[in-house]
C-alpha positions as CSV (number, residue, x, y, z in Angstrom):
1,X,103.7,-9.6,-5.9
2,X,104.4,-11.7,-9.0
3,X,108.2,-11.6,-8.4
4,X,107.7,-12.6,-4.8
5,X,105.5,-15.5,-5.7
6,X,108.0,-16.7,-8.3
7,X,110.9,-16.5,-5.9
8,X,108.8,-18.4,-3.3
9,X,108.3,-21.2,-5.7
10,X,112.1,-21.3,-6.3
11,X,112.8,-21.5,-2.6
12,X,114.0,-18.0,-2.3
13,X,112.7,-15.7,0.5
14,X,112.0,-12.0,-0.4
15,X,112.6,-9.0,1.8
16,X,110.3,-6.2,0.7
17,X,111.5,-2.6,0.8
18,X,109.1,0.3,-0.1
19,X,111.7,2.8,-1.2
20,X,112.1,6.0,0.6
21,X,114.5,7.5,3.1
22,X,115.8,10.8,4.6
23,X,112.4,12.3,5.0
24,X,112.6,16.0,6.2
25,X,109.2,16.7,7.5
26,X,106.3,14.9,9.2
27,X,104.2,14.9,6.0
28,X,106.7,12.9,4.1
29,X,107.3,10.6,7.1
30,X,103.5,9.9,7.4
31,X,103.5,9.1,3.7
32,X,106.3,6.5,4.3
33,X,104.4,5.1,7.2
34,X,101.3,4.7,5.0
35,X,103.4,2.8,2.4
36,X,104.7,0.3,5.0
37,X,101.1,-0.3,6.3
38,X,99.8,-0.7,2.7
39,X,102.6,-3.3,2.1
40,X,101.6,-5.3,5.1
41,X,98.0,-5.3,3.9
42,X,99.1,-6.5,0.5
43,X,101.2,-9.3,2.0
44,X,98.4,-10.5,4.3
45,X,96.9,-13.9,3.6
46,X,99.6,-14.8,1.1
47,X,101.4,-18.1,1.6
48,X,104.9,-16.7,1.0
49,X,108.0,-16.6,3.1
50,X,108.6,-12.8,3.1
51,X,109.6,-10.1,5.4
52,X,109.5,-6.3,5.3
53,X,112.5,-4.0,5.6
54,X,112.3,-0.7,7.5
55,X,114.6,2.3,7.0
56,X,114.4,4.6,10.1
57,X,115.2,7.7,8.1
58,X,112.0,7.1,6.0
59,X,110.1,7.5,9.3
60,X,111.7,10.7,10.6
61,X,114.9,9.6,12.3
62,X,116.7,12.7,11.0
63,X,114.4,15.2,12.7
64,X,112.3,13.4,15.3
65,X,113.9,10.2,16.7
66,X,111.3,9.6,19.3
67,X,108.4,9.7,16.9
68,X,110.4,7.7,14.5
69,X,110.8,4.9,17.1
70,X,107.0,5.0,17.7
71,X,106.4,4.6,13.9
72,X,108.8,1.6,13.7
73,X,107.0,0.0,16.6
74,X,103.6,0.6,15.0
75,X,104.7,-1.0,11.7
76,X,106.3,-3.9,13.5
77,X,103.2,-4.6,15.6
78,X,101.0,-4.5,12.5
79,X,103.3,-6.9,10.7
80,X,103.6,-9.3,13.6
81,X,99.8,-9.4,13.9
82,X,99.8,-10.8,10.3
83,X,102.7,-13.2,11.0
84,X,105.1,-11.1,8.9
85,X,108.8,-10.9,10.0
86,X,110.4,-7.4,10.2
87,X,114.0,-6.4,9.4
88,X,115.5,-3.0,10.3
89,X,118.1,-1.5,7.9
90,X,121.1,0.1,9.3
91,X,121.9,3.5,7.8
92,X,124.5,6.2,8.5
93,X,126.5,6.1,11.7
94,X,124.5,8.9,13.4
95,X,121.4,6.8,13.4
96,X,123.0,3.7,14.8
97,X,122.1,4.2,18.5
98,X,118.5,5.0,17.6
99,X,118.2,1.9,15.5
100,X,119.9,-0.4,18.0
101,X,117.7,1.0,20.8
102,X,114.4,0.4,19.1
103,X,115.4,-3.1,17.8
104,X,116.4,-4.2,21.2
105,X,113.2,-2.9,22.6
106,X,111.2,-4.9,20.1
107,X,113.3,-8.0,20.6
108,X,112.6,-7.9,24.3
109,X,108.8,-8.2,23.6
110,X,109.3,-11.7,22.0
111,X,106.1,-11.3,20.0
112,X,107.5,-11.9,16.5
113,X,110.6,-12.1,14.3
114,X,112.8,-9.0,14.4
115,X,116.2,-8.6,12.9
116,X,118.6,-5.8,12.1
117,X,121.5,-5.2,9.6
118,X,125.0,-4.8,11.2
119,X,127.9,-3.3,9.2
120,X,131.2,-5.1,9.1
121,X,133.1,-1.8,8.5
122,X,132.4,-0.6,12.1
123,X,134.8,-1.6,14.9
124,X,131.9,-2.0,17.3
125,X,130.2,-4.7,15.3
126,X,131.4,-7.8,17.1
127,X,130.2,-6.4,20.4
128,X,126.9,-5.4,18.8
129,X,126.5,-8.9,17.5
130,X,126.9,-10.4,20.9
131,X,124.6,-7.9,22.5
132,X,121.8,-8.3,19.9
133,X,122.1,-12.1,19.9
134,X,121.7,-12.2,23.7
135,X,118.5,-10.2,23.3
136,X,116.9,-12.5,20.7
137,X,117.4,-10.2,17.8
138,X,118.2,-11.7,14.4
139,X,121.3,-10.4,12.5
140,X,121.9,-9.6,8.8
141,X,125.6,-8.9,8.3
142,X,126.6,-6.6,5.5
143,X,129.8,-4.8,4.6
144,X,128.3,-1.3,4.9
145,X,127.7,1.3,2.2
146,X,127.9,4.6,4.1
147,X,131.0,5.8,6.0
148,X,132.6,3.4,8.5
149,X,135.8,3.0,10.6
150,X,137.4,0.8,7.9
151,X,137.7,2.1,4.3
152,X,139.8,-0.4,2.5
153,X,137.5,-2.8,0.7
154,X,139.9,-5.8,1.1
155,X,140.2,-5.1,4.9
156,X,136.4,-4.8,5.1
157,X,136.1,-8.2,3.5
158,X,138.5,-9.7,6.1
159,X,136.6,-8.3,9.1
160,X,133.3,-9.4,7.5
161,X,134.6,-13.0,7.3
162,X,135.7,-12.7,11.0
163,X,132.2,-11.6,11.9
164,X,130.8,-14.5,10.0
165,X,132.9,-16.9,12.1
166,X,131.6,-15.1,15.3
167,X,128.0,-15.5,14.2
168,X,128.5,-19.1,13.3
169,X,130.0,-19.8,16.7
170,X,126.8,-18.6,18.4
171,X,124.8,-21.4,16.8
172,X,121.9,-19.2,15.9
173,X,120.5,-18.5,12.4
174,X,121.9,-15.4,10.7
175,X,122.1,-13.8,7.3
176,X,124.9,-12.4,5.2
177,X,124.1,-9.9,2.6
178,X,126.8,-9.8,-0.2
179,X,127.5,-10.2,-3.9
180,X,131.2,-10.7,-3.3
181,X,132.1,-14.0,-4.9
182,X,135.0,-14.7,-2.6
183,X,132.9,-14.3,0.5
184,X,130.1,-16.4,-1.0
185,X,132.6,-19.1,-2.0
186,X,134.2,-19.2,1.4
187,X,131.0,-19.4,3.5
188,X,129.4,-22.0,1.3
189,X,132.4,-24.3,1.5
190,X,131.6,-24.8,5.2
191,X,128.8,-27.3,5.2
192,X,128.3,-26.9,9.0
193,X,126.8,-23.5,8.2
194,X,123.8,-25.0,6.4
195,X,120.7,-24.6,8.5
196,X,122.2,-21.5,10.1
197,X,123.3,-19.2,7.3
198,X,121.1,-17.4,4.8
199,X,122.7,-15.6,1.9
200,X,121.0,-12.4,0.9
201,X,121.3,-10.6,-2.5
202,X,119.7,-7.7,-4.3
203,X,117.0,-8.0,-6.9
204,X,118.6,-8.0,-10.3
205,X,122.0,-9.1,-9.2
206,X,123.4,-12.7,-8.7
207,X,120.3,-14.3,-10.1
208,X,122.1,-17.4,-11.3
209,X,123.9,-17.7,-8.0
210,X,120.6,-17.4,-6.1
211,X,119.0,-20.3,-8.0
212,X,122.2,-22.4,-7.8
213,X,122.5,-22.0,-4.0
214,X,118.8,-22.5,-3.4
215,X,118.9,-25.7,-5.5
216,X,121.8,-26.9,-3.3
217,X,119.7,-26.5,-0.2
218,X,121.1,-23.1,1.0
219,X,118.8,-20.5,2.5
220,X,118.7,-17.6,0.1
221,X,116.9,-14.2,0.3
222,X,116.3,-11.5,-2.3
223,X,116.1,-7.9,-1.3
224,X,113.2,-6.4,-3.3
225,X,113.1,-2.6,-3.4
226,X,110.1,-1.0,-5.1
227,X,108.6,2.5,-5.6
228,X,109.7,5.7,-7.3
229,X,112.1,7.1,-4.7
230,X,115.1,5.1,-5.9
231,X,117.9,7.6,-6.2
232,X,119.8,7.0,-2.9
233,X,119.4,3.2,-3.2
234,X,120.7,3.2,-6.7
235,X,123.7,5.3,-5.8
236,X,124.7,3.0,-2.9
237,X,124.3,0.0,-5.2
238,X,126.5,1.5,-7.9
239,X,129.1,2.5,-5.2
240,X,129.2,-1.1,-4.0
241,X,129.7,-2.4,-7.5
242,X,132.6,0.0,-8.0
243,X,134.2,-1.3,-4.8
244,X,134.1,-4.8,-6.2
245,X,135.7,-3.6,-9.4
246,X,138.5,-2.0,-7.4
247,X,139.2,-5.5,-5.9
248,X,139.4,-6.9,-9.5
249,X,136.0,-8.7,-9.0
250,X,132.6,-8.7,-10.6
251,X,129.5,-9.5,-8.5
252,X,128.5,-13.1,-8.5
253,X,126.6,-14.0,-11.7
């Protein structure tokens, strides 16, 4: 937790992700469940502004959606009991309806903070934003790193900025996860977003930008993955960095 404590002192919120996804049997899924519950115990009684991130496929979404939903609810209720916020990651398109369903179910309980990632590269995202916001669910907007309706990176950036405008118009706090320097530059030029917008970045990327923005009073979050099952996460991160290079960009420093 040393990194989390340091970031907390710097005014940067951490989102904790015990790595693991695409479990293929109940034994592996139960192992992932145990990792989430152990993380909640480790975070208990610490004066830090942190949340946990849940991947549905780590809990059996690929082979038992109903049991997966039960496990997500179990983790969330345990976290809420400790005053810990929960964020649900959005994965491949075939898991979208499952993820949306359980998030809206949890949001309707109104017992703690629940949010979900939405992917700009899907045509349905503006409708999902309105639907989620009306149900009290927080939103973290990302470009998307799986397979979406929009493939061109420049076009994805454009629709992401359109979705930022939609979220801003709702007047509710929201998060944007990106290392795209053009997007970060555009959203932070609008001072009216302060107090609503949180900018999220991955651990190990954009460290100078995180500190600079936090020092200027912007809400900043750092996504902190940990554990040995890092292959899929690393591949998505490298793919995202390649997409930025295709646009002639480097991630923000």
